[in-house]
N, CA, C and O of each residue as an XYZ file, in Angstrom:
860
protein
N     225.513     45.838    116.807
C     226.582     46.861    117.258
C     225.996     47.786    117.361
O     225.063     47.995    116.585
N     226.400     48.888    118.586
C     225.880     50.332    118.974
C     226.675     51.378    117.986
O     227.872     51.444    117.707
N     225.785     52.006    117.652
C     226.417     53.383    116.803
C     226.504     54.434    117.764
O     225.740     54.529    118.724
N     227.769     55.506    117.415
C     227.482     56.645    117.937
C     226.929     57.629    117.278
O     227.231     57.492    116.093
N     226.341     58.455    117.421
C     225.638     59.310    116.448
C     226.376     60.915    116.516
O     226.494     61.655    117.493
N     226.775     61.105    115.209
C     227.805     62.056    114.957
C     227.057     63.551    114.240
O     227.359     64.733    114.403
N     226.089     62.974    113.489
C     225.496     64.056    112.993
C     224.708     65.087    114.015
O     224.285     64.604    115.065
N     224.531     66.244    113.795
C     224.417     67.157    114.897
C     222.647     67.473    114.482
O     221.861     68.183    115.108
N     222.482     66.946    113.655
C     220.942     67.160    113.321
C     219.762     66.066    113.453
O     219.659     65.168    112.617
N     218.858     66.189    114.570
C     218.158     64.867    114.121
C     216.672     65.028    113.903
O     216.094     66.032    114.319
N     216.170     64.261    113.393
C     214.602     64.415    113.062
C     214.037     63.609    114.515
O     214.395     62.556    115.042
N     213.069     64.548    114.856
C     212.204     63.999    115.758
C     210.685     63.583    115.200
O     209.784     64.263    114.709
N     210.829     61.934    115.545
C     209.644     61.253    114.711
C     208.332     61.578    115.417
O     207.686     60.585    115.752
N     207.820     62.738    115.703
C     206.518     62.418    115.987
C     205.844     63.819    115.663
O     206.593     64.734    115.321
N     204.357     64.063    115.757
C     203.391     65.159    115.457
C     202.984     65.513    116.976
O     202.160     66.403    117.189
N     203.533     64.854    117.934
C     202.804     65.499    119.313
C     203.696     66.426    119.652
O     204.910     66.280    119.795
N     202.847     67.690    119.815
C     203.766     68.783    120.233
C     204.364     69.033    121.591
O     205.227     69.872    121.849
N     203.772     68.164    122.452
C     204.279     68.181    123.742
C     205.881     67.390    123.830
O     206.915     67.839    124.324
N     205.644     66.083    123.168
C     206.994     65.081    123.076
C     208.018     66.103    122.127
O     209.168     66.326    122.505
N     207.582     66.575    121.114
C     208.473     67.365    120.250
C     209.194     68.305    121.547
O     210.318     67.985    121.934
N     208.646     69.188    122.023
C     209.063     70.027    123.038
C     210.193     69.580    123.739
O     211.341     70.003    123.596
N     209.667     68.384    124.780
C     210.354     67.769    125.580
C     211.685     66.980    124.791
O     212.760     67.455    125.158
N     211.760     66.287    124.162
C     212.976     65.921    123.359
C     213.867     67.159    122.878
O     215.096     67.133    122.947
N     213.102     68.297    122.361
C     214.114     69.238    121.884
C     215.003     69.976    123.027
O     216.095     70.516    122.849
N     214.278     69.871    124.239
C     214.478     70.557    125.561
C     216.034     69.764    125.899
O     217.099     70.363    126.054
N     215.811     68.137    125.964
C     216.892     67.236    126.484
C     218.064     67.409    125.387
O     219.217     67.516    125.805
N     217.825     67.440    124.061
C     218.874     67.350    123.373
C     219.445     68.637    123.023
O     220.499     68.515    122.400
N     219.039     69.953    123.251
C     219.470     71.307    123.076
C     220.672     71.420    123.735
O     221.607     71.667    122.974
N     221.027     71.295    125.194
C     221.832     71.394    125.919
C     223.512     70.405    125.462
O     224.666     70.512    125.877
N     222.828     69.465    124.405
C     224.178     68.701    124.128
C     224.507     69.268    122.958
O     225.619     68.838    122.653
N     224.145     69.942    122.227
C     224.439     70.842    120.714
C     223.619     70.401    119.587
O     223.807     70.653    118.397
N     222.621     69.662    120.155
C     221.584     69.058    118.801
C     220.767     70.020    118.409
O     220.255     70.823    119.189
N     220.541     70.000    116.831
C     219.224     70.891    116.707
C     218.210     69.635    116.471
O     218.620     68.491    116.668
N     216.852     69.889    116.037
C     215.890     69.230    115.848
C     214.830     69.642    114.794
O     214.515     70.830    114.714
N     214.174     68.567    113.851
C     213.505     69.216    113.125
C     212.515     67.831    113.436
O     213.004     66.707    113.555
N     210.949     68.133    113.554
C     210.208     67.397    113.483
C     209.641     66.720    112.457
O     209.737     67.170    111.315
N     208.849     65.330    112.765
C     208.314     64.991    111.329
C     207.240     66.064    111.139
O     207.109     66.327    109.943
N     206.551     66.662    111.817
C     204.982     67.568    111.848
C     206.063     68.764    110.819
O     205.836     68.900    109.617
N     207.256     69.571    111.559
C     207.671     70.473    110.549
C     207.701     70.266    109.261
O     207.324     71.045    108.385
N     208.364     68.715    109.076
C     208.459     68.117    107.790
C     207.327     68.061    106.992
O     207.449     68.321    105.795
N     206.198     67.753    107.474
C     204.972     67.475    106.935
C     204.720     65.879    106.509
O     203.976     65.471    105.618
N     205.512     65.144    107.359
C     205.465     63.752    106.787
C     204.434     62.981    107.919
O     204.300     63.116    109.136
N     203.748     62.068    106.857
C     202.847     61.086    107.021
C     202.967     60.506    108.368
O     204.124     60.149    108.590
N     202.132     60.290    109.364
C     202.209     59.809    110.326
C     202.139     58.126    110.050
O     201.059     57.734    109.609
N     203.038     57.253    110.238
C     202.920     55.767    110.166
C     201.671     55.432    110.870
O     201.212     56.126    111.777
N     201.106     54.294    110.406
C     200.268     53.636    111.460
C     200.849     52.614    112.333
O     201.377     51.591    111.895
N     200.710     52.999    113.972
C     201.403     52.249    114.933
C     200.871     50.569    114.953
O     199.905     50.336    115.679
N     201.176     49.986    114.562
C     200.484     48.460    114.384
C     200.939     47.703    115.546
O     200.342     46.702    115.942
N     202.145     48.239    116.177
C     202.716     47.515    117.006
C     202.029     47.295    118.400
O     201.136     48.069    118.746
N     202.471     46.131    119.308
C     201.705     45.666    120.505
C     202.620     46.226    121.575
O     202.051     46.382    122.655
N     203.749     46.526    121.542
C     204.508     46.916    122.620
C     205.243     48.254    121.781
O     205.409     48.483    120.583
N     205.608     49.046    123.102
C     206.475     50.206    123.049
C     207.481     50.132    121.910
O     207.397     50.835    120.903
N     208.389     49.279    122.121
C     209.422     49.094    121.322
C     208.979     49.025    119.734
O     209.579     49.703    118.900
N     208.139     48.358    119.461
C     207.612     47.672    118.176
C     207.427     49.397    117.551
O     208.180     49.831    116.679
N     206.195     50.319    118.234
C     205.871     51.228    117.527
C     206.801     52.332    117.614
O     206.805     53.174    116.717
N     207.685     52.430    118.717
C     208.745     53.535    118.658
C     209.672     53.462    117.138
O     209.994     54.427    116.445
N     210.040     51.669    116.828
C     210.540     51.317    115.560
C     209.830     52.020    114.389
O     210.460     52.816    113.693
N     208.524     51.745    114.150
C     207.912     52.238    113.378
C     208.196     53.744    113.211
O     208.666     54.145    112.147
N     207.943     54.547    114.170
C     207.720     55.605    113.982
C     209.340     56.287    113.477
O     209.646     56.908    112.458
N     210.116     55.886    114.603
C     211.862     56.060    113.899
C     212.121     55.995    112.501
O     212.588     56.900    111.811
N     211.728     54.675    112.078
C     212.279     54.434    110.789
C     211.499     55.011    109.905
O     212.101     55.194    108.847
N     210.416     55.372    109.896
C     209.452     56.354    108.863
C     210.245     57.559    108.666
O     210.474     58.051    107.561
N     210.670     58.030    109.823
C     211.086     59.154    109.714
C     212.657     59.443    108.967
O     212.956     60.263    108.099
N     213.460     58.479    109.640
C     214.875     58.419    109.117
C     214.695     57.983    107.660
O     215.439     58.511    106.834
N     213.800     57.085    107.249
C     214.110     56.575    105.213
C     213.126     57.964    104.992
O     213.642     58.286    103.922
N     212.203     58.905    105.193
C     211.532     59.804    104.631
C     212.736     61.399    104.274
O     212.851     62.149    103.305
N     213.417     61.316    105.616
C     214.427     62.312    105.768
C     215.737     62.242    104.713
O     216.285     63.085    104.003
N     215.984     60.667    104.994
C     217.772     60.335    105.162
C     218.716     60.635    106.227
O     219.900     60.299    106.247
N     218.011     61.379    107.215
C     218.538     61.429    108.352
C     218.511     60.741    109.701
O     217.483     60.084    109.865
N     219.448     60.714    110.806
C     219.017     59.694    111.941
C     217.546     60.459    112.290
O     217.220     61.600    111.964
N     216.838     59.558    112.985
C     215.443     59.938    113.631
C     215.371     59.250    114.993
O     215.745     58.130    115.341
N     214.783     60.242    115.662
C     214.690     59.700    117.302
C     212.954     59.685    117.496
O     212.271     60.645    117.138
N     212.555     58.841    117.919
C     211.107     58.705    118.160
C     210.856     58.170    119.618
O     211.642     57.451    120.235
N     209.502     58.680    120.131
C     209.306     58.122    121.623
C     207.893     57.574    121.523
O     206.927     58.240    121.149
N     207.855     56.148    121.933
C     206.595     55.351    122.045
C     206.462     55.592    123.601
O     207.413     55.233    124.296
N     205.235     56.237    124.279
C     204.977     56.089    125.441
C     203.842     55.941    125.940
O     202.855     56.200    125.251
N     203.695     55.441    127.392
C     202.368     55.388    127.873
C     202.074     55.466    129.518
O     202.991     55.767    130.282
N     200.728     55.174    130.006
C     200.688     54.889    131.233
C     200.344     53.655    131.381
O     199.523     53.300    130.535
N     200.736     52.628    132.340
C     200.477     51.349    132.447
C     199.700     51.424    133.802
O     200.217     52.079    134.707
N     198.682     50.900    133.982
C     197.965     50.807    135.382
C     197.777     49.414    136.030
O     196.985     48.645    135.484
N     198.409     49.035    137.104
C     198.277     47.744    137.552
C     196.862     47.100    137.755
O     196.647     45.904    137.560
N     195.874     48.048    138.185
C     194.709     47.351    138.611
C     193.966     47.389    137.229
O     192.833     46.911    137.193
N     194.499     47.905    136.120
C     193.546     47.610    134.650
C     194.583     46.892    134.052
O     194.962     47.449    133.022
N     195.306     45.650    134.368
C     195.894     45.030    133.790
C     196.661     45.614    132.627
O     196.514     45.144    131.499
N     197.406     46.539    132.848
C     198.354     47.194    132.294
C     197.719     48.063    131.422
O     198.433     48.252    130.438
N     196.529     48.755    131.368
C     195.901     49.662    130.381
C     195.701     50.948    130.764
O     195.066     51.020    131.816
N     195.953     51.792    130.380
C     196.182     51.808    128.668
C     196.982     51.094    127.956
O     196.756     50.242    127.096
N     198.307     51.675    128.552
C     199.290     50.570    127.829
C     199.669     51.332    126.518
O     199.649     52.556    126.391
N     199.972     50.540    125.690
C     200.445     51.280    124.306
C     199.323     51.686    123.501
O     199.379     52.157    122.365
N     198.150     51.428    124.295
C     196.896     52.032    123.289
C     196.714     53.740    124.232
O     195.838     54.546    123.919
N     197.550     53.947    125.170
C     197.369     55.426    126.034
C     196.850     56.545    125.321
O     196.154     57.369    125.914
N     197.146     56.672    123.974
C     196.884     58.186    122.846
C     195.372     57.478    122.381
O     194.462     58.284    122.188
N     195.142     56.380    122.240
C     194.104     55.941    121.639
C     192.827     56.127    122.545
O     191.657     56.092    122.164
N     193.280     56.326    123.777
C     191.897     56.421    124.861
C     191.398     57.809    125.115
O     190.386     58.175    125.713
N     192.392     58.534    124.492
C     192.145     60.299    124.359
C     191.264     60.778    123.049
O     190.726     61.871    122.868
N     191.287     59.460    122.077
C     190.621     59.985    120.533
C     189.219     60.370    120.536
O     188.527     60.013    121.490
N     188.721     61.037    119.612
C     187.568     61.569    119.906
C     187.032     61.112    118.680
O     187.789     60.438    117.982
N     185.716     61.370    118.208
C     184.847     61.008    117.106
C     185.456     61.928    115.822
O     185.381     61.570    114.646
N     185.974     62.981    116.214
C     186.410     64.059    115.053
C     187.967     63.724    114.948
O     188.534     64.697    114.450
N     188.769     62.796    115.210
C     189.792     62.331    114.999
C     190.983     63.000    115.875
O     192.171     62.733    115.697
N     190.466     63.952    116.894
C     191.373     64.937    117.751
C     191.485     63.905    118.805
O     190.959     62.797    118.694
N     192.315     64.358    120.034
C     192.703     63.908    121.448
C     192.281     64.634    121.907
O     192.388     65.782    121.477
N     191.556     64.328    123.060
C     191.189     64.934    124.677
C     191.413     63.907    125.734
O     190.881     62.837    126.030
N     192.522     64.717    126.252
C     193.139     64.186    127.340
C     192.187     64.292    128.876
O     192.302     63.544    129.847
N     191.437     65.227    128.749
C     190.857     65.321    130.197
C     189.744     63.941    130.136
O     189.290     63.379    131.132
N     189.517     63.657    129.016
C     188.182     62.762    128.754
C     189.202     61.118    129.088
O     188.853     60.115    129.709
N     190.322     61.383    128.483
C     191.044     59.848    128.654
C     191.356     59.863    130.196
O     191.280     58.772    130.760
N     191.747     61.125    131.061
C     192.006     60.577    132.022
C     190.892     60.233    133.120
O     191.023     59.775    134.255
N     189.570     60.668    132.287
C     188.531     60.320    133.245
C     187.845     58.899    132.967
O     186.993     58.408    133.708
N     188.506     58.098    131.385
C     188.090     57.066    131.329
C     188.739     56.327    132.291
O     188.045     55.510    132.896
N     190.328     56.449    132.684
C     191.099     55.720    133.748
C     190.551     55.788    134.926
O     190.748     54.836    135.681
N     189.812     56.804    135.342
C     189.267     57.014    136.730
C     187.830     56.230    136.578
O     187.601     55.665    137.647
N     187.152     56.081    135.958
C     185.906     55.411    135.729
C     186.390     53.676    136.157
O     185.970     52.850    136.968
N     187.476     53.697    135.133
C     187.611     52.201    134.933
C     188.219     51.585    136.217
O     188.100     50.384    136.456
N     189.028     52.641    137.231
C     189.752     52.254    138.294
C     188.479     52.120    139.445
O     188.466     51.277    140.342
N     187.495     53.073    139.223
C     186.220     52.780    140.225
C     185.694     51.668    139.846
O     185.303     50.979    140.788
N     185.518     51.179    138.683
C     184.873     49.717    138.244
C     185.697     48.772    138.633
O     185.197     47.665    138.833
N     186.999     48.929    138.820
C     187.727     47.922    139.329
C     187.763     47.570    140.859
O     188.045     46.435    141.242
N     187.477     48.550    141.669
C     187.449     48.795    143.047
C     188.664     49.406    143.512
O     188.804     49.500    144.731
N     189.638     49.872    142.692
C     190.834     50.354    143.122
C     190.423     52.355    143.521
O     190.325     53.383    142.852
N     190.301     51.955    145.025
C     189.797     53.555    145.260
C     190.834     54.206    146.316
O     190.742     55.307    146.859
N     191.772     53.300    146.451
C     192.872     53.681    147.570
C     194.377     53.716    147.031
O     194.792     52.875    146.233
N     195.087     54.663    147.487
C     196.340     54.511    147.030
C     197.034     53.819    146.732
O     197.654     54.001    145.684
N     197.279     52.544    147.633
C     198.045     51.290    147.384
C     197.304     50.656    146.353
O     197.994     49.856    145.722
N     196.165     50.745    145.987
C     195.620     49.747    144.910
C     195.454     50.413    143.362
O     194.849     49.912    142.414
N     196.116     51.581    143.402
C     196.149     52.642    142.295
C     197.764     52.719    141.648
O     198.265     53.625    140.982
N     198.295     51.586    142.045
C     199.768     51.986    141.282
C     200.076     51.730    139.873
O     199.553     50.830    139.215
N     200.933     52.545    139.445
C     200.547     52.620    137.986
C     202.614     52.757    137.520
O     203.520     52.500    138.313
N     202.808     53.276    135.888
C     204.305     53.625    135.998
C     204.159     54.378    134.395
O     203.746     53.785    133.399
N     204.456     55.335    134.426
C     204.962     55.731    133.009
C     206.085     55.101    132.428
O     207.121     54.956    133.077
N     205.932     54.585    130.867
C     206.821     53.692    130.293
C     207.166     54.883    128.929
O     206.381     55.431    128.156
N     208.263     54.951    129.015
C     208.900     55.550    127.665
C     209.882     54.491    126.959
O     210.733     53.900    127.624
N     209.696     54.246    125.351
C     211.056     53.861    124.433
C     211.342     54.964    123.650
O     210.444     55.656    123.171
N     212.455     55.174    123.489
C     213.079     56.038    122.590
C     213.626     54.830    121.511
O     213.878     53.686    121.889
N     213.740     55.223    120.320
C     214.098     54.312    119.060
C     215.141     55.523    118.205
O     214.700     56.574    117.741
N     216.281     55.176    118.153
C     216.949     56.197    117.045
C     217.416     55.001    116.044
O     218.053     53.963    116.221
N     216.818     55.611    114.920
C     217.169     54.808    113.375
C     217.793     55.796    112.464
O     217.640     57.010    112.326
N     218.603     54.840    111.834
C     219.525     55.190    110.374
C     218.578     54.969    109.201
O     217.818     54.000    109.217
N     218.591     55.746    108.282
C     218.041     55.421    107.012
C     218.342     54.017    106.612
O     217.367     53.394    106.191
N     219.344     53.460    106.647
C     219.765     52.224    106.623
C     219.121     51.261    107.162
O     219.319     50.131    106.716
N     218.268     51.437    108.164
C     217.659     50.375    109.045
C     217.642     50.020    110.424
O     216.807     49.518    111.176
N     219.330     50.612    110.579
C     219.763     50.341    111.783
C     218.889     50.990    112.931
O     218.475     52.119    112.668
N     218.562     50.499    114.079
C     218.037     50.915    114.886
C     218.638     50.597    116.511
O     219.163     49.519    116.791
N     218.454     51.799    117.582
C     218.715     51.435    118.825
C     217.547     51.649    119.863
O     216.862     52.655    119.678
N     217.296     51.007    120.708
C     216.348     51.117    121.576
C     216.845     51.410    122.819
O     218.002     51.198    123.182
N     215.727     52.032    123.647
C     216.435     52.715    124.967
C     214.850     52.994    125.811
O     213.937     53.668    125.333
N     214.829     52.531    126.701
C     213.661     52.103    127.681
C     213.961     52.922    129.132
O     214.933     52.592    129.812
N     213.064     54.006    129.554
C     213.007     54.527    130.685
C     211.321     54.255    131.363
O     210.308     54.374    130.674
N     211.320     53.877    132.830
C     210.322     53.657    133.411
C     209.960     55.009    134.667
O     210.875     55.832    134.692
N     209.114     55.236    135.390
C     208.677     55.623    136.563
C     207.583     55.194    137.236
O     206.451     55.049    136.774
N     208.066     54.939    138.663
C     206.709     54.298    139.140
C     205.987     55.416    139.865
O     206.622     56.443    140.104
N     204.392     55.288    140.332
C     203.760     56.197    140.690
C     202.682     55.620    141.245
O     202.691     54.476    141.701
N     201.352     56.651    141.232
C     200.092     56.374    141.543
C     199.299     56.984    140.670
O     199.791     57.955    140.093
N     198.197     56.679    140.410
C     197.450     57.676    139.921
C     196.384     58.185    140.590
O     195.560     57.444    141.126
N     196.292     59.675    140.626
C     195.393     60.132    141.733
C     194.001     61.065    141.103
O     193.786     61.433    139.948
N     193.428     61.207    141.986
C     192.010     61.971    141.398
C     191.495     62.977    142.322
O     191.391     62.679    143.512
N     191.147     64.190    141.886
C     191.043     64.700    140.478
C     192.460     64.985    139.970
O     193.499     64.807    140.608
N     192.320     65.529    138.524
C     193.509     65.498    138.215
C     194.300     66.898    138.752
O     193.536     67.841    138.961
N     195.638     67.129    138.983
C     195.966     68.377    139.760
C     197.301     68.872    138.747
O     198.290     68.199    138.455
N     196.999     70.137    138.368
C     198.138     70.830    137.581
C     197.579     71.110    136.200
O     196.569     70.569    135.750
N     198.364     72.054    135.534
C     198.106     72.156    133.983
C     199.214     71.975    133.369
O     199.190     71.816    132.148
N     200.194     71.962    133.941
C     201.531     71.878    133.315
C     201.589     70.192    132.595
O     200.673     69.370    132.552
N     202.886     70.079    132.124
C     203.086     69.024    131.014
C     201.986     68.744    129.877
O     201.349     69.700    129.435
N     201.827     67.851    129.549
C     200.541     67.224    128.864
C     200.354     65.551    128.942
O     200.981     64.651    129.501
N     199.139     65.614    128.073
C     198.594     63.929    128.477
C     198.053     63.746    129.652
O     197.166     64.443    130.145
N     198.724     62.528    130.271
C     198.393     62.163    131.347
C     198.684     63.061    132.858
O     198.199     62.891    133.976
N     199.639     64.023    132.374
C     200.507     64.091    133.746
C     199.784     64.738    134.835
O     200.462     64.910    135.848
N     198.423     65.188    134.883
C     197.882     65.609    135.901
C     197.184     64.423    136.923
O     196.834     64.480    138.102
N     197.154     63.534    136.104
C     196.984     62.187    137.574
C     197.940     61.356    137.536
O     197.626     60.174    137.396
N     199.097     61.640    137.625
C     200.442     60.979    137.698
C     201.131     61.467    138.711
O     201.828     62.451    138.463
N     201.125     60.965    140.002
C     201.999     61.507    141.195
C     203.396     60.350    140.944
O     203.300     59.125    141.014
N     204.244     60.877    140.742
C     205.419     59.568    140.599
C     205.974     59.715    142.249
O     206.013     60.700    142.986
N     206.349     58.393    142.453
C     206.957     57.926    143.585
C     207.793     58.939    144.349
O     208.478     59.760    143.740
N     207.738     58.882    145.909
C     208.577     59.783    146.700
C     208.415     61.242    146.277
O     209.341     62.021    146.503
N     207.246     61.681    145.648
C     206.738     63.164    145.395
C     205.411     63.266    145.922
O     204.635     62.347    146.187
N     205.201     64.872    146.072
C     203.764     65.110    146.768
C     203.178     65.621    145.448
O     201.948     65.690    145.461
N     203.807     66.013    144.261
C     202.932     66.654    143.341
C     202.967     65.739    142.018
O     203.877     65.016    141.612
N     201.869     65.958    141.543
C     201.729     65.318    140.030
C     202.690     66.050    139.055
O     203.098     67.205    139.183
N     203.043     64.986    137.839
C     203.954     65.847    136.792
C     203.160     67.124    136.360
O     203.727     68.083    135.838
N     202.060     67.090    136.562
C     201.153     68.365    136.033
C     201.521     69.358    136.658
O     201.608     70.438    136.073
N     201.801     69.242    137.890
C     202.203     70.522    138.905
C     203.533     70.671    138.764
O     203.826     71.746    139.287
N     204.707     70.019    138.224
C     206.022     70.614    137.970
C     206.327     71.148    136.388
O     205.857     70.897    135.278
N     207.383     72.029    136.927
C     207.987     72.454    135.683
C     208.611     71.469    134.583
O     208.607     70.252    134.770
N     209.000     71.890    133.746
C     209.383     71.264    132.808
C     210.931     70.704    133.041
O     211.340     69.622    132.621
N     211.726     71.702    133.822
C     213.078     71.451    133.937
C     212.639     70.262    135.402
O     213.059     69.107    135.337
N     211.989     70.608    136.343
C     211.433     69.466    137.271
C     211.293     68.060    136.929
O     211.827     67.099    137.483
N     210.515     68.077    135.960
C     209.929     66.627    135.475
C     210.918     65.896    134.392
O     210.978     64.668    134.329
N     211.764     66.844    133.462
C     212.543     66.226    132.651
C     214.250     66.935    132.393
O     215.164     66.788    131.581
N     214.046     67.545    133.311
C     215.769     68.348    133.057
C     216.711     67.585    133.462
O     217.215     67.682    134.581
N     217.003     66.855    132.704
C     218.245     66.077    133.049
C     219.417     66.621    132.287
O     219.119     67.185    131.234
N     220.756     66.567    132.618
C     221.625     67.274    131.882
C     223.091     66.168    132.062
O     223.230     65.309    132.933
N     223.914     66.461    131.128
C     225.038     65.437    131.117
C     225.543     65.499    132.493
O     225.634     66.590    133.056
N     225.942     64.196    133.188
C     226.662     64.494    134.683
C     225.694     64.159    135.787
O     226.099     63.579    136.794
N     224.133     64.583    135.605
C     223.401     64.205    136.584
C     223.330     62.745    137.048
O     223.681     62.002    136.131
N     223.049     62.196    137.979
C     223.061     60.895    138.243
C     221.697     60.282    138.174
O     221.403     59.105    137.964
N     220.899     61.344    138.399
C     219.548     60.998    138.195
C     218.518     61.663    137.120
O     218.674     62.794    136.660
N     217.556     60.882    136.823
C     216.409     61.748    135.826
C     215.104     61.066    136.500
O     215.118     59.944    137.006
N     213.789     62.057    136.418
C     212.672     61.608    137.096
C     211.900     60.998    136.341
O     211.546     59.829    136.490
N     211.444     62.037    135.118
C     210.616     61.417    134.355
C     211.037     60.040    133.271
O     212.197     59.854    132.905
N     210.056     59.287    132.918
C     210.184     58.230    131.817
C     210.934     58.584    130.588
O     211.808     57.923    130.027
N     210.405     59.840    130.237
C     211.236     60.128    129.120
C     212.798     60.596    129.199
O     213.607     60.403    128.290
N     213.069     61.205    130.361
C     214.310     61.528    130.740
C     215.193     60.566    130.958
O     216.369     60.465    130.611
N     214.206     59.577    131.829
C     215.529     58.226    132.009
C     215.820     57.709    130.824
O     216.972     57.302    130.673
N     214.823     57.593    129.652
C     215.567     56.639    128.394
C     216.141     57.548    128.066
O     217.203     57.087    127.647
N     216.172     58.927    127.932
C     217.143     60.089    127.224
C     218.379     59.803    127.616
O     219.311     59.794    126.812
N     218.538     59.520    128.969
C     219.643     59.432    130.017
C     220.476     58.373    128.949
O     221.494     58.581    128.289
N     219.558     57.070    129.067
C     220.234     55.954    128.695
C     220.865     56.211    127.192
O     222.013     56.035    126.784
N     219.951     56.582    126.675
C     220.273     56.856    125.098
C     221.770     57.986    124.927
O     222.817     57.825    124.300
N     221.376     58.903    125.620
C     223.076     60.010    125.653
C     223.950     59.112    126.017
O     224.740     58.680    125.177
N     223.970     58.786    126.963
C     225.497     57.749    127.707
C     225.670     56.722    126.409
O     226.771     56.513    125.899
N     224.685     56.234    126.039
C     225.112     55.122    124.696
C     225.820     55.564    123.528
O     226.842     55.149    122.981
N     224.923     56.634    123.243
C     224.839     56.993    121.813
C     225.569     58.739    121.631
O     225.793     59.024    120.454
N     225.749     59.298    122.151
C     226.521     60.644    122.595
C     227.534     60.749    123.247
O     228.189     61.792    123.237
N     227.942     59.476    124.090
C     229.105     59.673    125.102
C     228.915     60.712    125.995
O     229.878     61.451    126.197
N     227.701     60.956    126.665
C     227.405     61.975    127.589
C     227.469     61.442    128.954
O     227.241     62.177    129.915
């Protein structure tokens, strides 16, 4: 059974500064404040799932149970058709370096090398989508899942320095600029009453807000 969210404080179950910023931007206009798992020094759980839904659930439940408050997580990634769906749920792993940090310039280059090896050198062979699954979890183990996707094309070289992650190589369908060339408001600035949302995260958030917040 779907639950509505009455508590105005949410835990953002993430240590990713870009995700935390985007989720705060989305929930702020709805009157919610957010504390992140990073702010609270929660240990990052191992993401052992093989789907976005499984990993989002792992993260949200860990923060909800550690805090005693509802927690909202995001698991997202870039799904490239010519790479049989890679990097997919392993999108962040492709950016991991030997010292444990993440280098997304390196990760974007890996995607390009793999596309070239697959012979995907024209726009029509470089189709991809960004996927976001939000999970809202309560301390008692109840969870709600919300999925958003946006279709597009992988471009090279990267364009733009806004956003984070793989944004500079993803050009959403119907647009001439990459996510890396868009302002935060252009990319994910959804507000209650808006008919459409652009980014995968904003589309998932729209479903979440309409389902659990009555937005």
